[in-house]
ZAZALO-467450 format. One line per 3 residues: their letters; for each residue x, y, z of N, C-alpha, C. Coordinates in steps of 0.05 Angstrom, whole numbers, plus 5000, padded with zeros to 4 digits. Each point is the difference from the previous one (the first is absolute). Example, Ala and Ser with C-alpha at 12.3 -4.5 7.8 and 13.67 -1.06 7.14 Angstrom:
<atoms>
AS) 5264,4886,5156,4982,5024,5000,5018,5024,5000 | 4993,5021,4986,5016,5024,5001,4985,5022,5014
</atoms>
This chain:
<atoms>
MPN) 9635,2758,6930,4976,5005,5017,4976,5004,4983 | 4979,4985,5004,4975,5005,4984,4989,5027,5007 | 4986,5012,4981,4989,5027,5004,4982,5001,5025
SDL) 4984,4980,5005,4982,5000,5022,5015,5003,5027 | 5024,4988,5001,5017,5002,5024,5010,5029,5003 | 5007,5013,4978,5008,5028,5002,4978,5017,5010
FTG) 4976,4997,4990,4977,5016,5009,4994,4995,5029 | 5000,4975,5008,4994,4993,5028,5022,5012,5018 | 5025,4998,4992,5022,5011,5016,4997,5030,5003
YAQ) 4993,5014,4979,4996,5029,5001,4978,5006,5020 | 4978,4987,4997,4977,5005,5018,5007,4994,5029 | 5016,4979,5004,5008,4994,5028,5018,5021,5011
RLG) 5019,5010,4984,5019,5021,5010,4984,5025,5007 | 4982,5008,4982,4983,5024,5005,4983,4995,5025 | 4988,4977,5002,4983,4994,5024,5016,5000,5026
QVL) 5024,4991,4999,5017,4999,5024,5006,5029,5010 | 5006,5018,4981,5005,5028,5007,4975,5012,5012 | 4977,4995,4987,4975,5012,5010,4993,4989,5028
ATA) 5006,4975,5005,4993,4987,5026,5018,5010,5022 | 5024,5009,4994,5019,5007,5022,5006,5030,5002 | 4988,5016,4983,5007,5029,4999,4990,5014,5025
DWS) 5015,5022,5006,4992,5019,5021,4984,5022,4986 | 4974,5002,5007,4982,5019,4986,4997,5026,5015 | 5016,5004,5022,4996,5024,5016,5006,5026,4984
GVE) 5020,4999,4982,5006,5023,4984,4978,5007,4981 | 4985,4980,4991,4978,5005,4982,4977,5015,5015 | 4996,4991,5025,4979,5014,5016,5009,5029,5005
HLA) 5025,5004,5006,5010,5027,5004,4996,5017,4976 | 5006,4989,4976,4996,5014,4975,4970,5006,4995 | 4983,4980,5006,4971,5004,4996,4990,5024,5016
RAM) 5009,5002,5025,4992,5023,5016,5011,5026,4990 | 5025,5000,4990,5011,5024,4989,4985,5009,4975 | 4992,4981,4983,4985,5006,4976,4972,5011,5007
LRA) 4988,4988,5021,4973,5010,5009,5003,5029,5009 | 5021,5006,5015,5004,5027,5009,5004,5019,4977 | 5016,4992,4980,5004,5016,4976,4974,5005,4986
WQE) 4984,4979,4998,4973,5003,4987,4983,5020,5015 | 4999,4998,5026,4984,5017,5016,5009,5029,4998 | 5026,5004,4998,5011,5028,5000,5006,5011,4972
GHQ) 4994,4984,4979,5004,5010,4973,5028,5000,4991 | 5018,4985,5013,5028,4998,4991,5002,4981,4977 | 5023,5000,4987,5005,4982,4977,5015,4975,5009
VFF) 4996,4979,4985,5015,4975,5003,5014,4995,4974 | 5027,4998,5001,5016,4996,4976,5010,4971,4999 | 5001,4988,4976,5011,4974,4996,5023,5002,4979
CGN) 5019,4982,5002,5020,4998,4979,5015,4974,5002 | 5012,4992,4977,5016,4976,4998,5012,4998,4973 | 5015,4980,4994,5013,4996,4974,4991,4973,4988
GGS) 4998,5000,4973,4993,4975,4987,4972,4990,5008 | 4998,4975,5008,4975,4989,5010,4989,5015,5023 | 5018,5010,5017,4991,5016,5023,4988,5027,4991
AGN) 5009,5011,4978,4988,5024,4989,4972,4994,4991 | 4996,4977,4987,4974,4992,4991,4981,4997,5024 | 5011,4988,5022,4984,4997,5024,4993,5027,5013
AIH) 5019,5019,4998,4995,5027,5011,4977,5013,4986 | 4999,4997,4973,4979,5012,4984,4973,4986,5007 | 5000,4973,5001,4977,4985,5007,4988,5009,5027
LAN) 5017,5002,5020,4990,5006,5027,4990,5029,5002 | 5013,5019,4986,4990,5027,5001,4971,5001,4989 | 4995,4984,4979,4973,4998,4989,4981,4990,5021
DFV) 5007,4980,5015,4982,4988,5020,4992,5020,5021 | 5019,5018,5007,4994,5019,5022,4987,5026,4991 | 5003,5007,4975,4986,5024,4989,4970,4995,4999
YGI) 4992,4977,4991,4972,4995,4996,4990,4975,5015 | 5015,4978,4999,4991,4974,5009,4991,4999,5029 | 5012,5016,5018,4993,4997,5028,4975,5015,5007
ART) 4992,5020,4984,4976,5015,5007,4977,4994,4982 | 5006,4996,4974,4980,4995,4980,4979,5022,4998 | 5009,5024,5006,4983,5024,4997,5017,5021,4987
TGG) 4988,5017,4984,5015,5022,4987,5013,5018,5021 | 5026,5003,4998,5014,5018,5019,5004,4989,5027 | 4993,4975,5005,5001,4990,5028,5026,4985,5007
GIR) 5018,4995,4981,5023,4984,5005,5023,5015,5012 | 5022,4986,5003,5025,5013,5010,5014,5014,4977 | 5014,5022,5006,5016,5014,4980,5026,4985,4996
ALS) 4998,4978,4985,5022,4982,4995,5012,5005,4973 | 5027,4999,4998,5014,5005,4975,5024,4982,4998 | 5003,4988,4977,5024,4984,4994,5021,5017,4987
LSA) 5023,5003,5012,5022,5015,4989,5012,4985,4976 | 4991,4975,4996,5010,4983,4978,4983,5004,4974 | 4979,5016,5001,4980,4999,4979,5005,5019,4976
NSA) 5013,5022,5005,5002,5021,4979,5026,4997,4984 | 4999,4987,4977,5024,4994,4985,5014,5026,4990 | 4985,5021,4994,5013,5025,4992,5017,5012,5022
VIT) 4989,5000,5024,5015,5011,5023,5024,4982,5006 | 4996,4973,5000,5021,4982,5007,5023,5002,4980 | 4994,5001,4974,5022,5001,4980,5013,5027,5000
CLA) 4986,5021,5006,5012,5027,5003,5020,5000,5023 | 4991,4990,5023,5018,5000,5023,5023,4981,4997 | 4996,4977,4988,5021,4981,4996,5021,5012,4981
NDV) 4991,5014,4979,5018,5013,4981,5015,5023,5012 | 4986,5017,5015,5011,5026,5009,5016,4998,5026 | 4990,4984,5019,5013,4999,5027,5009,4972,5008
GYD) 4992,4980,4985,5008,4972,5006,4978,4983,5010 | 5002,4974,4992,4978,4981,5007,4997,4997,5030 | 5021,5004,5015,4998,4997,5029,4983,5022,5013
KIY) 4993,5021,4985,4984,5022,5011,4971,5001,4990 | 4992,4980,4985,4974,5002,4987,4976,5002,5020 | 5004,4989,5023,4978,5001,5020,5004,5022,5021
SEQ) 5025,5004,5008,5005,5021,5020,4994,5027,4990 | 5005,5006,4974,4994,5026,4989,4970,5004,4998 | 4985,4980,4994,4970,5002,4999,4989,5005,5028
LAV) 5011,4985,5019,4990,5003,5028,5006,5028,5011 | 5023,5011,4993,5008,5026,5009,4981,5022,4990 | 4987,4996,4977,4981,5019,4989,4972,4995,5011
QGE) 4992,4975,5001,4972,4993,5006,4994,4993,5029 | 5020,4993,5015,4995,4991,5027,5000,5022,5021 | 4988,4994,5023,5002,5019,5022,4997,4984,5026
KGD) 5008,5013,5022,4998,4987,5026,4972,4990,5005 | 4997,4976,5010,4974,4988,5005,4993,4979,4979 | 5014,5001,4977,4996,4980,4979,5012,4974,5008
VLI) 4995,4979,4984,5010,4973,5005,5014,4991,4974 | 5024,4989,5003,5014,4988,4977,5002,4970,5004 | 4992,4984,4980,5002,4971,5000,5018,4992,4977
VLS) 5024,4989,5007,5018,4990,4979,4998,4969,4999 | 5001,4990,4975,4999,4972,4995,5026,4991,4987 | 5015,4982,5013,5026,4992,4989,5006,4971,5008
GSG) 5008,4984,4981,5008,4973,5006,5025,5000,5017 | 5021,5013,4990,5026,5000,5013,5003,5020,5022 | 4987,5022,4998,5003,5022,5019,5025,5016,4996
NSP) 5013,4997,4977,5026,5014,4995,4999,5018,4975 | 4978,5003,4987,4999,5016,4976,5006,5029,5007 | 5020,5013,4986,5008,5027,5007,4977,5020,4999
NIV) 4981,4998,4982,4978,5019,4999,4980,4996,5023 | 4998,4976,5010,4983,4995,5023,5013,5010,5026 | 5026,4995,5002,5015,5011,5022,4998,5031,5001
AVL) 5003,5012,4976,4999,5029,4999,4973,5012,5007 | 4978,4987,4992,4974,5010,5007,4994,4997,5030 | 5010,4979,5012,4997,4997,5029,5016,5022,5015
EQA) 5023,5007,4990,5016,5021,5012,4986,5027,4997 | 4988,5004,4976,4984,5025,4995,4976,5002,5019 | 4986,4978,5004,4977,4999,5018,5009,5008,5028
KQM) 5022,4990,5009,5010,5006,5027,5005,5030,5003 | 5012,5012,4980,5006,5029,5000,4974,5016,5002 | 4978,4990,4988,4975,5015,4998,4980,4994,5022
GIT) 5007,4981,5018,4981,4992,5021,4977,4983,4990 | 5005,4986,4978,4980,4982,4989,5005,4972,5011 | 4980,4987,5011,5003,4974,5012,5004,4979,4978
SYA) 5019,4983,5002,5006,4981,4979,4997,4971,5009 | 4991,4984,4982,4996,4971,5003,5013,4986,4977 | 5013,4977,5005,5013,4985,4979,4991,4971,5001
VLG) 4990,4990,4978,4992,4971,4997,5023,4987,4985 | 5014,4982,5014,5026,4990,4991,5002,4970,5001 | 5017,4989,4982,5007,4972,5001,5030,4997,5006
YSG) 5011,4976,4994,5029,4994,5004,5008,5008,5028 | 5023,5014,5003,5010,5009,5026,4987,5026,5009 | 4985,5013,4982,4989,5026,5006,5018,5023,4991
GKC) 5026,4993,4996,5019,5020,4990,5002,5025,5016 | 5009,5022,4987,5003,5026,5014,4973,5011,5008 | 4979,4994,4985,4974,5012,5006,4988,4990,5026
KSL) 5009,4977,5009,4989,4989,5025,5005,5018,5024 | 5023,5013,5001,5006,5018,5022,4993,5029,4993 | 4997,5007,4974,4993,5027,4993,4971,5007,5004
ADV) 4982,4981,4994,4972,5004,5002,4992,5004,5030 | 4979,5015,5005,4990,5003,5027,4989,4973,5010 | 4987,4986,4982,4990,4973,5006,5006,4982,4976
AIH) 5014,4978,5005,5006,4981,4979,4981,4976,5004 | 4987,4993,4978,4983,4975,4999,5017,4980,4984 | 5014,4984,5014,5021,4983,4988,4993,4971,4999
FPV) 5002,4989,4976,4996,4971,4996,5027,4989,4991 | 5013,4985,5018,5027,4990,4993,4999,4976,4981 | 4993,5006,4976,4998,4978,4979,5018,5007,4977
DDM) 5017,4981,4992,5019,5005,4978,4988,4991,4973 | 4978,5013,4993,4986,4994,4975,4985,5025,4992 | 5009,5012,4977,4989,5025,4992,4970,4998,4994
QIA) 4991,4978,4987,4972,4998,4993,4982,4998,5025 | 5009,4985,5020,4985,4998,5024,5000,5027,5015 | 5023,5013,5000,5002,5027,5013,4980,5019,4987
EDL) 4998,4999,4973,4981,5018,4987,4971,4991,5004 | 4995,4974,5002,4973,4991,5007,4992,5012,5027 | 5018,5000,5019,4994,5009,5027,4994,5030,5002
QLV) 5012,5015,4981,4993,5029,4998,4970,5003,4995 | 4989,4984,4982,4972,5002,4994,4983,4989,5022 | 5009,4979,5013,4986,4989,5023,4997,5021,5022
VGH) 5022,5014,5006,4999,5022,5020,4981,5022,4991 | 5002,5008,4975,4982,5021,4989,4971,4992,5001 | 4994,4976,4994,4972,4991,5000,4990,4996,5029
MLM) 5017,4992,5018,4992,5000,5029,4993,5028,5009 | 5017,5019,4993,4995,5028,5007,4974,5010,4988 | 4995,4993,4975,4976,5009,4986,4975,4990,5014
QWL) 5000,4974,5008,4976,4989,5013,4997,5012,5028 | 5022,5004,5014,4998,5012,5027,4989,5028,4998 | 5010,5016,4981,4991,5027,4997,4971,5002,4990
YEH) 4993,4981,4983,4972,4999,4991,4981,4996,5024 | 5008,4983,5018,4984,4995,5024,4999,5025,5018 | 5020,5017,4999,5001,5024,5017,4992,5025,4986
RPQ) 4989,4997,4975,4994,5024,4984,4980,5019,5013 | 4979,4991,5015,4982,5019,5012,5014,5019,5019 | 5019,4989,5015,5016,5016,5019,5016,5021,4985
ATA) 5011,4992,4977,5017,5018,4984,4984,5021,4986 | 4979,4992,4986,4985,5018,4983,4983,5020,5016 | 4993,4992,5024,4986,5019,5018,5017,5024,5007
QVQ) 5026,4995,5002,5018,5022,5007,5008,5016,4976 | 5002,4987,4976,5008,5014,4976,4978,5020,4991 | 4974,4992,5002,4979,5017,4990,4994,5020,5021
</atoms>
């Protein structure tokens, strides 16, 4: 297969998912994030591998990018970002607890958890969703493949049934950037209540 065919095929597969996706879960998440912004609650992100990178990227977008004013953004935090905490927890209590232990300390009722997972079966992502449920933290999962265990564990699953990890990870950023633009448009409504 010539390289140009591979690139065209990839673009077509991604475009097909975008054209046929159900975006209702994204709208639900947008409204939950707006509420968190208005009420001063936190929004947590996490994932593994490329999804961890996406979690860090998106937390950045919501801390500053949506408001573009000092102190005006969402209190967003990536649980994937602190390597000292992650390696401590992985060493002391196990890799499957690296996110649930952080959420147990930093989260509270009214916060929002957004997990990013291609398979939906990573033990540490399953564990953080279970922790969120115990704490009354609303959870959202952006998932590929079958959605795995996380599809039924999350309060709202944003599921793209695509068997391709790279496209699944692309879609995590697509969802995040849709949310960013929607929230940027609604920032006067949010910041009026925050101040």
